[in-house]
Residue frames relative to the residue before (quaternion, step in Angstrom):
aa qw qx qy qz dx dy dz
M 1.0000 0.0000 0.0000 0.0000 0.00 0.00 0.00
D 0.4399 -0.6901 0.5089 0.2669 3.58 -0.85 0.99
K 0.4495 -0.6813 0.5079 0.2754 3.57 -1.12 0.68
L 0.0882 -0.8053 0.5862 -0.0037 3.56 -0.49 1.25
N 0.1415 -0.8109 0.5665 0.0397 3.56 -0.84 1.03
V 0.1422 -0.6994 0.6910 0.1148 3.48 -1.32 0.62
I 0.1236 -0.7916 0.5960 0.0526 3.57 -0.75 1.05
C 0.1175 -0.7795 0.6144 0.0342 3.55 -0.89 1.03
V 0.0233 -0.8089 0.5874 -0.0081 3.58 -0.86 0.93
D 0.2098 0.7210 -0.6390 0.1667 3.51 -1.00 1.00
D 0.4207 -0.7281 0.4810 0.2482 3.59 -0.87 0.91
Q 0.6466 0.4670 -0.3268 0.5069 3.60 1.25 -0.18
R 0.4340 -0.7500 0.4431 0.2299 3.56 -0.41 1.28
E 0.6679 0.5099 -0.3235 0.4351 3.61 0.91 -0.83
V 0.6318 0.5055 -0.3293 0.4867 3.60 1.07 -0.68
L 0.6442 0.5244 -0.3097 0.4627 3.56 0.95 -0.93
S 0.6442 0.5197 -0.3136 0.4654 3.60 0.97 -0.84
A 0.6460 0.5184 -0.3168 0.4622 3.59 1.02 -0.79
V 0.6366 0.5122 -0.3242 0.4767 3.59 0.99 -0.82
L 0.6627 0.5104 -0.3026 0.4570 3.59 0.88 -0.96
H 0.6342 0.5279 -0.3195 0.4658 3.57 1.00 -0.84
D 0.6859 0.4931 -0.2864 0.4522 3.57 0.89 -0.94
L 0.7134 0.4490 -0.2521 0.4752 3.58 1.09 -0.68
E 0.3593 0.7741 -0.4586 0.2477 3.61 1.29 -0.05
P 0.6348 0.5393 -0.3626 0.4180 3.66 0.89 -0.73
L 0.6657 0.5114 -0.3035 0.4507 3.62 1.16 -0.46
A 0.4988 0.7062 -0.3978 0.3070 3.58 1.27 -0.30
E 0.5297 0.6289 -0.4118 0.3929 3.59 1.22 -0.26
W 0.8183 0.1818 -0.0870 0.5383 3.61 1.10 -0.62
L 0.7263 0.3228 -0.2199 0.5656 3.59 1.29 -0.17
N 0.3484 -0.6963 0.5833 0.2314 3.56 -1.06 0.77
I 0.1751 -0.7991 0.5705 0.0732 3.60 -0.58 1.16
E 0.0872 -0.7951 0.6002 0.0001 3.57 -0.65 1.19
D 0.1485 -0.7916 0.5842 0.1002 3.57 -1.13 0.58
C 0.0631 -0.7721 0.6324 -0.0011 3.53 -1.18 0.78
E 0.3406 -0.7610 0.5202 0.1851 3.53 -1.21 0.54
S 0.7784 0.1857 -0.1485 0.5809 3.60 1.26 0.15
A 0.6439 -0.5246 0.3976 0.3900 3.55 -1.28 0.42
D 0.6495 0.5215 -0.3251 0.4478 3.60 0.94 -0.84
E 0.6273 0.5274 -0.3276 0.4702 3.58 1.05 -0.77
V 0.6261 0.5348 -0.3282 0.4628 3.60 1.03 -0.81
L 0.6826 0.4983 -0.2962 0.4450 3.58 0.79 -1.01
A 0.6437 0.5070 -0.3177 0.4771 3.60 1.01 -0.78
L 0.6564 0.5043 -0.3064 0.4700 3.59 0.96 -0.86
M 0.6429 0.5212 -0.3260 0.4569 3.59 0.95 -0.83
D 0.6279 0.5255 -0.3273 0.4716 3.59 1.01 -0.81
E 0.6693 0.5099 -0.2904 0.4557 3.56 0.93 -0.97
L 0.6781 0.4871 -0.2956 0.4642 3.59 0.84 -0.97
D 0.6432 0.5228 -0.3167 0.4612 3.57 0.98 -0.86
S 0.6739 0.4974 -0.3029 0.4545 3.60 0.91 -0.86
E 0.6766 0.4601 -0.2809 0.5016 3.58 1.23 -0.46
G 0.5453 -0.6538 0.3756 0.3662 3.59 1.31 0.14
E 0.4775 0.6537 -0.4495 0.3777 3.55 1.22 0.42
Y 0.4044 -0.7177 0.5245 0.2151 3.56 -1.28 0.41
I 0.2323 -0.7243 0.6289 0.1610 3.56 -1.12 0.74
A 0.2091 -0.8212 0.5241 0.0846 3.52 -0.17 1.34
V 0.8133 0.0121 0.0553 0.5791 3.58 0.87 -0.98
L 0.1270 -0.7484 0.6474 0.0675 3.53 -1.15 0.82
V 0.1059 -0.7837 0.6118 0.0164 3.56 -0.68 1.18
S 0.0226 0.8422 -0.5346 0.0657 3.58 -0.49 1.17
D 0.4401 -0.6105 0.5975 0.2767 3.48 -1.25 0.73
H 0.4662 -0.6774 0.4798 0.3060 3.60 -1.17 0.34
V 0.7830 0.3134 -0.1669 0.5107 3.58 0.61 -1.15
M 0.2177 0.7435 -0.5938 0.2171 3.55 -0.39 1.35
P 0.5499 -0.5931 0.4538 0.3739 3.58 -1.14 0.49
G 0.7326 0.3769 -0.2960 0.4834 3.58 -1.09 0.65
K 0.7841 -0.1404 0.1675 0.5809 3.55 0.02 -1.35
T 0.4200 -0.6702 0.5425 0.2833 3.56 -1.06 0.72
G 0.6686 -0.4853 0.3778 0.4180 3.54 -1.28 0.23
V 0.6384 0.5208 -0.3296 0.4610 3.58 0.99 -0.80
E 0.6452 0.5083 -0.3220 0.4707 3.61 0.98 -0.81
L 0.6431 0.5206 -0.3132 0.4661 3.58 0.99 -0.87
L 0.7015 0.4701 -0.2764 0.4589 3.58 0.76 -1.04
T 0.6115 0.5346 -0.3441 0.4711 3.59 1.11 -0.66
E 0.6544 0.5135 -0.3077 0.4620 3.58 0.92 -0.91
V 0.6549 0.5024 -0.3066 0.4740 3.59 0.95 -0.88
S 0.6674 0.5152 -0.3124 0.4376 3.60 0.93 -0.85
Q 0.6827 0.4783 -0.2807 0.4759 3.60 1.20 -0.49
D 0.5885 0.5511 -0.3635 0.4667 3.60 1.31 -0.06
S 0.4215 -0.7513 0.4480 0.2392 3.59 -0.43 1.21
R 0.5793 0.5904 -0.3805 0.4136 3.62 1.12 -0.49
F 0.7805 0.3072 -0.1396 0.5263 3.55 1.13 -0.66
S 0.2248 0.8260 -0.4927 0.1562 3.57 1.17 0.57
E 0.7213 0.4168 -0.2502 0.4934 3.60 1.11 -0.55
T 0.4600 0.6890 -0.4509 0.3322 3.62 1.25 -0.23
K 0.3431 -0.7360 0.5526 0.1877 3.56 -0.90 1.00
K 0.2056 -0.8103 0.5457 0.0587 3.55 -0.95 0.96
V 0.0915 -0.7844 0.6135 -0.0058 3.52 -0.95 1.06
L 0.1748 -0.7489 0.6304 0.1056 3.56 -0.96 0.91
L 0.0461 -0.7922 0.6069 -0.0439 3.54 -0.69 1.19
T 0.2942 0.7884 -0.4809 0.2462 3.57 -0.18 1.21
G 0.3020 -0.7318 0.5783 0.1971 3.49 -1.29 0.37
Q 0.7534 0.4221 -0.1941 0.4654 3.58 1.24 -0.20
A 0.4351 0.6902 -0.4847 0.3152 3.61 1.14 0.24
T 0.3818 -0.6964 0.5577 0.2412 3.55 -1.05 0.79
H 0.6926 -0.4323 0.3601 0.4514 3.56 -1.31 0.11
T 0.6462 0.5227 -0.3084 0.4627 3.60 1.01 -0.86
D 0.6305 0.5323 -0.3239 0.4629 3.59 0.99 -0.86
T 0.6650 0.5151 -0.2986 0.4509 3.55 0.94 -0.94
I 0.6451 0.5068 -0.3150 0.4772 3.58 0.94 -0.85
Q 0.6492 0.5099 -0.3135 0.4693 3.59 0.96 -0.86
A 0.6369 0.5327 -0.3288 0.4499 3.59 0.98 -0.83
I 0.6731 0.4821 -0.2945 0.4773 3.56 0.96 -0.81
N 0.7406 0.4437 -0.2380 0.4450 3.57 0.81 -0.99
S 0.8044 0.2970 -0.1665 0.4868 3.62 0.74 -0.94
A 0.7400 0.3948 -0.2340 0.4918 3.60 1.02 -0.67
G 0.3178 -0.7796 0.4879 0.2305 3.57 1.23 -0.29
I 0.1405 0.8158 -0.5509 0.1065 3.58 0.90 0.84
N 0.3835 -0.7319 0.5274 0.1975 3.51 -1.17 0.72
Q 0.7973 0.0524 0.0012 0.6014 3.57 1.20 -0.52
Y 0.1435 -0.7657 0.6238 0.0639 3.54 -1.16 0.74
F 0.0228 -0.7833 0.6212 -0.0058 3.57 -0.90 0.96
E 0.2725 -0.7227 0.6081 0.1837 3.54 -1.07 0.79
K 0.4246 -0.6585 0.5543 0.2809 3.54 -1.17 0.67
P 0.5659 -0.2555 -0.7819 0.0557 1.59 -1.84 1.64
W 0.3470 -0.7320 0.5563 0.1853 3.56 -1.12 0.73
Q 0.4424 -0.6411 0.5400 0.3190 3.56 -1.31 0.18
A 0.5190 -0.6912 0.4117 0.2887 3.56 -0.68 1.14
D 0.6872 0.4889 -0.3027 0.4439 3.60 0.82 -0.93
V 0.6394 0.5127 -0.3226 0.4735 3.59 1.07 -0.71
L 0.6347 0.5223 -0.3242 0.4683 3.59 1.02 -0.80
V 0.6597 0.5053 -0.3057 0.4647 3.61 0.88 -0.93
K 0.6596 0.5082 -0.3069 0.4609 3.57 0.91 -0.92
S 0.6613 0.5114 -0.2982 0.4607 3.57 0.99 -0.85
I 0.6624 0.4887 -0.3077 0.4772 3.60 0.91 -0.89
T 0.6165 0.5335 -0.3411 0.4679 3.60 1.04 -0.73
R 0.6603 0.5019 -0.3033 0.4692 3.59 0.92 -0.92
L 0.6899 0.4855 -0.2840 0.4556 3.58 0.86 -0.96
A 0.6463 0.5019 -0.3230 0.4754 3.61 0.98 -0.78
T 0.6172 0.5309 -0.3353 0.4740 3.59 1.07 -0.72
E 0.6513 0.5012 -0.3083 0.4791 3.58 0.93 -0.89
Y 0.6238 0.5488 -0.3337 0.4454 3.58 1.00 -0.84
I 0.6388 0.5410 -0.3306 0.4359 3.59 0.85 -0.95
F 0.7005 0.4471 -0.2680 0.4874 3.58 0.89 -0.91
D 0.6705 0.5076 -0.3070 0.4455 3.61 0.90 -0.89
A 0.7022 0.4497 -0.2578 0.4881 3.59 1.08 -0.73
G 0.4672 -0.7099 0.4207 0.3175 3.58 1.30 -0.06
L 0.3811 0.7258 -0.4853 0.3041 3.58 1.15 0.57
D 0.5502 -0.5792 0.4793 0.3634 3.57 -1.26 0.40
Y 0.2889 -0.7979 0.5082 0.1472 3.58 -0.52 1.17
T 0.5362 0.6954 -0.3976 0.2663 3.60 1.10 -0.57
P 0.6484 0.5080 -0.3702 0.4295 3.69 0.87 -0.63
Y 0.7190 0.4293 -0.2299 0.4959 3.60 1.21 -0.54
H 0.3391 0.8239 -0.4385 0.1181 3.54 1.30 -0.35
R 0.7080 0.4794 -0.2931 0.4278 3.61 0.78 -0.90
F 0.6823 0.4848 -0.2881 0.4652 3.61 1.22 -0.38
L 0.6115 0.6405 -0.3254 0.3317 3.56 1.15 -0.64
D 0.5705 -0.5322 0.4978 0.3789 3.50 -1.39 0.30
Q 0.3487 -0.7958 0.4594 0.1848 3.56 -0.25 1.29
Q 0.5882 0.5634 -0.3707 0.4463 3.60 1.11 -0.55
V 0.6505 0.4960 -0.3072 0.4863 3.59 0.98 -0.87
V 0.6324 0.5327 -0.3372 0.4502 3.60 0.93 -0.87
L 0.6648 0.5010 -0.3067 0.4615 3.61 0.86 -0.93
E 0.6629 0.5072 -0.3090 0.4558 3.58 0.90 -0.91
R 0.7042 0.4735 -0.2686 0.4557 3.59 0.92 -0.91
L 0.6881 0.4781 -0.2901 0.4623 3.60 1.10 -0.56
R 0.5137 0.6462 -0.4183 0.3789 3.60 1.23 -0.16
């Protein structure tokens, strides 16, 4: 089974802990990593990529010191190694302009406002990871029981 990672980044530890807690049900088939800054994410992505691992989903806060979430997601979207990585913006402080920029330049796949609903977040990450598996050309069968079955049916048609 290929090693699939979900990376979550937020500079506020309590928010990051809440996201990690909510995503715990996915830990049976996804490796959940956490970072507290954009630079930490980029270093981790380089490391995971060099080890032959996959970054299926990147969940980022928007307002962070150094680089904003939109800047981070834009940078990731421009890196050919991560062209299939799904991007989620999870924030309570993005303006309308920030959101438009995230969609247009960062190619985000999902946007969540804080506070989020845990079940909706889990369902979304499951759907995005399923899409990633197919988009990256990975064998879906080892993960079959965990995947979003609607996506599997659509992709197998």
